[in-house]
C-alpha positions in Angstrom: 19.4 3.5 -4.5 17.6 3.5 -1.2 14.8 5.5 -2.7 14.3 3.1 -5.6 14.1 0.0 -3.4 12.0 1.8 -0.6 9.4 -0.8 -0.2 6.8 2.0 0.9 7.2 3.8 -2.7 7.3 0.7 -4.4 4.2 -0.8 -2.8 2.2 2.5 -3.6 3.3 2.2 -7.2 2.4 -1.4 -7.4 -1.0 -0.9 -5.7 -1.6 2.3 -7.9 -0.7 0.6 -11.1 -3.0 -2.6 -10.3 -5.9 -0.4 -9.0 -6.1 1.9 -12.0 -5.5 -1.1 -14.3 -8.3 -2.9 -12.9 -10.4 0.1 -12.7 -10.3 0.4 -16.4 -12.9 -2.7 -16.4 -15.1 -1.7 -13.5 -17.0 1.2 -15.2 -17.6 -0.7 -18.2 -18.9 -3.7 -16.4 -21.4 -1.4 -14.5 -22.5 0.8 -17.3 -22.7 -2.2 -20.0 -24.9 -4.5 -17.5 -27.7 -1.8 -17.6 -27.1 -1.1 -21.1 -27.7 -4.5 -22.4 -30.8 -4.7 -19.8 -32.2 -1.8 -21.6 -31.6 -3.0 -25.0 -33.0 -6.4 -24.1 -36.1 -4.9 -22.6 -36.6 -2.6 -25.6 -36.5 -6.0 -27.7 -38.9 -7.7 -25.2 -41.3 -4.9 -25.5 -41.2 -4.1 -29.3 -40.0 -7.4 -30.9 -37.6 -5.2 -33.3 -34.6 -7.3 -34.4 -32.2 -4.7 -34.0 -32.6 -4.4 -30.4 -31.9 -8.1 -30.1 -29.0 -7.7 -32.1 -27.6 -4.9 -30.1 -28.3 -7.0 -26.9 -26.2 -9.8 -28.0 -23.6 -7.4 -29.6 -22.9 -5.5 -26.6 -23.7 -8.6 -24.4 -20.6 -10.1 -25.8 -18.2 -7.1 -25.3 -19.7 -7.0 -21.7 -18.7 -10.7 -20.9 -15.3 -10.1 -22.5 -14.8 -7.3 -20.0 -16.3 -8.7 -17.3 -14.0 -11.8 -17.5 -10.9 -9.6 -17.4 -12.2 -7.7 -14.3 -12.4 -10.8 -12.4 -8.9 -11.8 -13.3 -7.4 -8.3 -12.3 -9.6 -7.8 -9.2 -8.5 -10.8 -7.5 -5.0 -9.7 -7.2 -6.1 -6.5 -5.4 -7.2 -8.6 -2.4 -3.9 -10.2 -2.0 -2.0 -7.0 -1.8 -3.7 -5.9 1.4 -2.0 -8.9 3.1 1.2 -9.0 1.2 2.1 -5.6 1.0 -0.1 -3.8 3.4 -0.1 -6.1 6.4 -0.1 -3.4 9.1 -3.1 -1.7 7.4 -5.0 -5.0 7.2 -4.2 -5.8 10.9 -5.2 -2.3 12.2 -8.4 -1.9 10.2 -9.3 -5.2 8.7 -12.2 -5.7 11.4 -13.8 -2.9 9.6 -12.3 -2.4 6.1 -13.2 -6.2 5.6 -16.9 -6.1 6.3 -18.1 -4.3 2.9 -15.3 -6.2 1.1 -16.6 -9.6 2.4 -20.3 -8.4 1.6 -19.3 -7.7 -2.0 -17.6 -11.0 -2.4 -20.0 -13.2 -0.8 -23.0 -11.6 -1.6 -22.8 -9.0 -4.5 -20.2 -10.7 -6.6 -21.7 -14.3 -6.5 -25.3 -12.8 -7.0 -23.8 -11.0 -10.0 -21.8 -14.3 -11.3 -24.8 -16.6 -10.8 -27.3 -14.3 -13.1 -24.7 -14.0 -15.7 -24.5 -17.7 -16.0 -28.3 -17.8 -16.1 -28.5 -15.2 -18.7 -25.7 -16.7 -20.8 -27.3 -20.1 -20.9 -30.8 -19.1 -20.6 -31.4 -18.1 -24.3 -34.2 -20.3 -25.5 -34.5 -22.2 -22.3 -36.1 -19.7 -19.9 -39.2 -17.8 -20.7 -38.5 -14.3 -22.2 -39.7 -12.7 -19.0 -37.5 -14.4 -16.9 -34.5 -14.3 -19.0 -35.0 -10.5 -19.1 -35.1 -10.6 -15.4 -31.9 -12.4 -15.0 -29.9 -9.6 -17.0 -31.6 -6.8 -14.6 -30.4 -9.0 -11.5 -27.2 -8.8 -13.1 -27.1 -4.8 -13.6 -28.5 -4.6 -9.8 -25.7 -6.8 -8.6 -23.1 -4.9 -10.4 -24.4 -1.6 -8.8 -24.6 -3.4 -5.1 -21.0 -4.5 -5.7 -19.9 -1.0 -6.5 -21.7 0.1 -3.4 -19.8 -2.1 -1.1 -16.5 -1.3 -2.6 -17.2 2.5 -2.4 -18.1 2.0 1.4 -15.0 0.5 2.0 -13.1 3.3 0.5 -15.3 5.8 2.2 -14.0 4.5 5.4 -10.5 5.3 4.5 -11.6 9.0 3.6 -13.9 9.3 6.5 -13.6 6.7 9.1 -17.0 5.9 11.1 -18.8 2.9 12.6 -15.8 2.1 14.6 -13.8 2.3 18.0 -10.2 1.7 18.9 -9.3 -1.3 21.0 -6.3 0.2 22.9 -5.4 -3.5 24.1 -5.2 -4.8 20.8 -4.0 -1.5 19.1 -6.5 -1.9 16.3 -9.5 -0.5 15.1 -13.1 -3.0 15.7 -16.2 -2.5 13.9 -19.0 -1.2 16.1 -21.7 -0.4 13.5 -22.2 -1.8 10.0 -25.1 0.6 9.6 -22.7 3.7 10.1 -20.0 2.2 7.8 -22.6 1.4 5.0 -24.2 5.1 5.3 -21.1 6.9 5.3 -21.8 10.5 4.0 -19.1 10.0 1.7 -20.0 6.8 0.4 -23.7 8.0 -0.1 -22.1 10.9 -2.0 -19.6 9.0 -4.0 -21.8 6.4 -5.2 -24.1 8.2 -7.5 -21.4 10.2 -8.6 -19.2 7.1 -9.5 -22.5 5.3 -11.2 -23.0 8.1 -13.3 -19.6 8.4 -14.5 -19.8 4.8 -15.3 -22.5 5.3 -17.7 -20.4 8.2 -19.6 -17.8 5.4 -19.9 -20.1 2.9 -21.2 -21.9 5.5 -23.5 -18.2 6.3 -24.9 -17.8 2.8 -25.8 -21.2 2.7 -27.5 -20.4 5.9 -29.5 -17.1 4.9 -30.5 -18.3 1.5 -31.8 -21.3 3.3 -33.6 -19.4 5.9 -35.1 -16.7 3.4 -36.5 -19.5 1.5 -38.2 -21.7 4.5 -39.5 -18.5 6.1 -40.6 -18.1 3.0 -43.1 -21.7 2.5 -43.9 -22.0 -0.7 -42.3 -24.8 -2.1 -39.8 -26.9 0.9 -40.4 -30.1 -0.2 -38.7 -28.4 -1.0 -35.4 -25.8 1.5 -35.5 -28.0 4.3 -35.8 -30.0 4.0 -32.7 -27.0 2.7 -30.9 -25.5 6.2 -31.7 -28.6 8.1 -30.5 -28.7 6.1 -27.4 -25.2 6.5 -26.6 -25.2 10.2 -27.2 -28.2 10.9 -25.1 -27.0 8.6 -22.3 -23.7 10.6 -22.3 -25.4 13.9 -22.2 -27.5 12.7 -19.3 -24.9 10.9 -17.6 -22.4 13.8 -17.7 -25.2 16.0 -16.1 -25.7 13.5 -13.3 -22.2 13.2 -12.7 -21.7 17.0 -12.3 -24.7 17.4 -9.9 -23.8 14.3 -7.7 -20.1 15.6 -8.0 -21.2 18.7 -6.4 -22.6 16.9 -3.5 -19.5 14.9 -3.1 -17.5 17.9 -3.0 -19.6 19.0 -0.1 -18.9 15.9 1.9 -15.1 16.2 0.8 -14.9 20.0 2.3 -16.8 18.6 5.4 -14.4 15.7 6.0 -11.4 16.5 4.1 -11.0 20.2 3.7 -7.3 19.6 3.1 -8.2 17.7 -0.3 -10.1 20.6 -1.4 -7.5 23.0 -0.6 -5.0 20.9 -2.5 -7.1 20.7 -5.5 -7.3 24.5 -5.7 -3.5 25.0 -4.6 -5.2 27.3 -2.0 -2.4 27.9 0.4 -4.1 30.6 2.5 -7.8 30.5 3.9 -10.0 32.6 1.6 -13.7 34.0 1.9 -15.9 35.3 -1.0 -14.4 37.0 -4.0 -11.1 35.8 -2.8 -12.2 32.0 -2.7 -11.9 32.0 -6.7 -11.7 28.9 -8.8 -8.3 28.5 -10.6 -8.9 27.5 -14.2 -5.0 27.5 -14.6 -2.5 28.4 -12.5 1.4 28.6 -13.1 3.4 28.8 -9.9 7.1 28.4 -8.6 8.4 25.1 -8.7 7.8 24.3 -4.9 4.3 25.2 -5.5 4.3 27.7 -2.7 3.8 30.8 -4.8 1.4 31.6 -7.8 3.2 33.4 -10.7 0.3 33.5 -13.1 -3.5 32.3 -13.1 -7.0 32.4 -14.7 -9.6 32.4 -12.0 -13.4 32.9 -11.7 -14.1 34.9 -8.5 -16.5 33.3 -5.9 -16.7 30.1 -7.8 -14.6 27.9 -5.3 -16.7 29.7 -2.3 -20.0 28.7 -4.1 -18.6 25.2 -5.2 -17.3 24.4 -1.6 -20.0 26.2 0.8 -22.8 26.8 -1.6 -22.4 30.5 -0.8 -21.0 33.3 -2.4 -19.2 34.7 0.8 -18.6 31.2 2.2 -14.8 30.6 3.8 -12.7 27.8 2.3 -9.6 26.9 4.5 -6.1 27.0 2.9 -3.4 24.5 3.2 -1.2 26.5 5.6 -3.9 26.8 8.2 -4.9 23.4 8.0 -1.2 22.2 8.1 -1.0 24.4 11.5 -4.1 22.6 12.6 -3.3 19.3 12.0 0.3 19.5 13.4 -1.2 20.5 16.6 -3.9 17.6 16.6 -1.6 14.9 15.2 1.7 15.9 15.8 4.7 17.1 13.9 4.6 16.1 10.0 3.7 17.2 6.5 -0.3 16.8 6.2 -0.7 18.0 2.6 -0.6 15.8 -0.4 1.5 16.4 -3.6 -0.4 19.5 -4.8 0.2 19.6 -8.5 -0.8 16.0 -8.7 -4.0 16.8 -7.0 -4.4 20.3 -8.6 -4.1 18.7 -12.2 -5.9 15.4 -11.8 -8.9 17.5 -10.5 -9.0 19.7 -13.5 -8.5 16.6 -16.0 -11.2 15.0 -14.7 -13.4 18.3 -14.8 -12.3 19.1 -18.4 -12.7 15.6 -19.8 -16.1 15.3 -18.6 -17.2 18.7 -20.0 -15.4 17.6 -23.2 -17.6 14.5 -23.3 -20.9 16.4 -22.7 -19.7 18.9 -25.7 -19.0 15.8 -27.7 -22.6 14.4 -27.2 -24.4 17.7 -27.7 -22.6 18.2 -31.1 -23.1 14.9 -32.0 -26.8 15.0 -31.5 -26.8 18.4 -33.3 -24.9 17.0 -36.7 -26.5 13.7 -36.7 -30.4 15.2 -36.3 -32.9 13.8 -38.6 -30.4 11.0 -40.2 -27.8 13.3 -41.4 -24.3 12.2 -41.8 -21.4 14.5 -40.7 -18.0 14.5 -42.2 -15.4 11.7 -41.5 -13.3 13.7 -39.0 -16.5 14.1 -36.8 -16.6 10.3 -36.6 -12.8 10.2 -35.6 -13.6 12.5 -32.7 -16.7 10.3 -31.6 -14.3 7.2 -31.8 -11.7 8.9 -29.6 -14.4 9.5 -26.8 -14.1 6.3 -25.4 -10.2 6.3 -24.4 -10.8 9.9 -23.0 -13.6 8.6 -20.9 -11.5 5.8 -19.2 -8.9 8.5 -18.6 -11.5 10.6 -16.8 -12.4 8.2 -14.5 -8.7 7.0 -14.0 -7.8 10.7 -13.1 -10.8 11.0 -10.9 -9.7 8.2 -8.7 -5.9 9.3 -8.8 -7.4 12.7 -7.4 -9.4 10.6 -4.8 -6.7 8.7 -3.3 -3.6 11.1 -4.0 -5.8 13.7 -2.4 -6.1 11.9 1.0 -2.3 11.4 1.6 -0.4 11.0 3.6 -3.3 9.3 5.3 -4.1 5.7 4.2 -7.2 5.9 6.7 -8.0 9.7 7.4 -6.9 10.9 10.9 -6.4 7.1 12.0 -3.2 5.6 10.1 -0.5 7.0 7.9 0.2 5.7 4.6 3.7 5.1 5.6 2.9 3.3 8.9 0.7 0.9 6.8 3.4 -1.0 4.8 4.3 -4.7 5.8 6.9 -4.4 8.3 9.3 -7.2 6.8 8.8 -6.4 3.3 11.9 -5.5 1.4 12.1 -3.4 -1.9 13.6 -6.2 -4.0 10.6 -8.4 -3.1 8.1 -5.4 -4.3 10.3 -4.6 -7.2 10.3 -8.1 -8.5 6.5 -8.3 -8.3 6.0 -4.8 -9.7 7.9 -5.9 -12.7 5.9 -9.0 -13.0 2.7 -7.5 -12.7 3.5 -4.8 -15.2 4.5 -7.4 -17.8 1.4 -9.5 -17.2 -0.9 -6.6 -16.9 0.6 -5.4 -20.4 0.1 -8.7 -21.9 -3.6 -8.8 -20.5 -4.0 -5.3 -22.1 -3.1 -6.6 -25.3 -5.4 -9.4 -25.0 -8.5 -7.5 -23.9 -8.1 -4.8 -26.5 -7.6 -7.3 -28.8 -10.8 -9.2 -28.0 -12.9 -6.1 -27.7 -11.7 -4.7 -31.0 -12.1 -7.7 -32.8 -15.9 -8.0 -31.4 -16.4 -4.4 -31.9 -15.1 -4.3 -35.7 -17.1 -7.4 -36.5 -20.3 -5.8 -35.7 -23.6 -7.2 -34.6 -24.2 -10.8 -35.8 -27.3 -11.8 -38.1 -30.3 -13.2 -36.2 -31.6 -16.3 -36.9 -35.3 -16.6 -37.8 -37.8 -19.4 -37.0 -38.1 -22.6 -39.3 -41.8 -21.9 -39.8 -41.3 -19.4 -42.5 -41.9 -16.5 -40.3 -39.8 -13.6 -39.5 -39.8 -14.3 -35.9 -36.2 -13.9 -34.6 -34.6 -16.9 -32.6 -31.9 -15.7 -30.3 -28.9 -17.8 -29.5 -26.1 -17.9 -27.0 -23.6 -19.1 -29.8 -22.4 -15.5 -29.9 -20.8 -15.9 -26.6 
């Protein structure tokens, strides 16, 4: 019963629930903002009506998703003060700086130009109106960078000093904080993955309509765009993921060791990558595995004879440096989250490659192929979710690596009953919001692009309106 009402465990569950739920909306916001800007640019340059329809169609889905993301994102800020007040007091001076920049600069910039874009149809010149959606796309990326910089501080704390008198970390260099090597590596990897998610949505929606022979003039180019974006973004995600793994090995070697369930330091051929491993219940001993020799060494050091530190050696080193304790994360979660992230990413690239092949020259594939394409969207969301689970769970037991343990960061006077009540409340509310969000997006997606009005002068010139929003 004490474990069930442990405020630390419940607070971690609550923060994990709200974070993963909120993050479902983030990649769509980032990816769709740029996608809508690209479609509107294509319409501006070519004058083709189907690009205008795609702009307004996916613009509507973007707005639904953005609104829900704002609602769920607000909750995140409050939890730092309510559930994690010790953490906020200790590193708030540092961690709060990029969050303030995100809220006061990037978010308001984004929200302002979203308003300009929504209400600017037929009120601004086409060039200025196009510029407004590109400003939105830029602001979403900027917002993402500030959030990633804040998270990178938790993975690799830089730009601070400890004030022994006050017992807290204080910011010394905003430049060092914003140019954290982990942030510089994580940002392009995350953005590329966001484009995979938005591409998954585009492919799913286009496949739905094409399987029913609906809106062919708009959905055929949308499908091609989504498939090519998915393939290109997948390649970029892999490339930048490699750069991020190098930063991870340099700053958090225990996370890489846990991702591989590598208990003993290995070099060269012994530093193999595990495709699948079955071990004892305690995770300490391997019973069966399928491995690729040298691959872990290559991924971790870009060398076939590189050395990868193991969990036992790192545990001994951390115990000497930080004192007695367990310094490895939950191995099975880290191990499998890492593989699901990679596996689902490769699956998406395979879907894109096969999709481009079977739809070449206007061909229409069998119905089951469309079903696979439709299911690419939820799979892309799952890939990003398990990626963040790996990132955050792999950092444990630290909430700020090397500075503050998670168990020491929870609010001191918080009770398990208080957290349990709020956890149940959040679960119910977020469950209801999920139904609303899914219902609104599904309704908009199934309805398809709205017809475009033409000018009253008898010409075929399209007249864009904001009524679809």
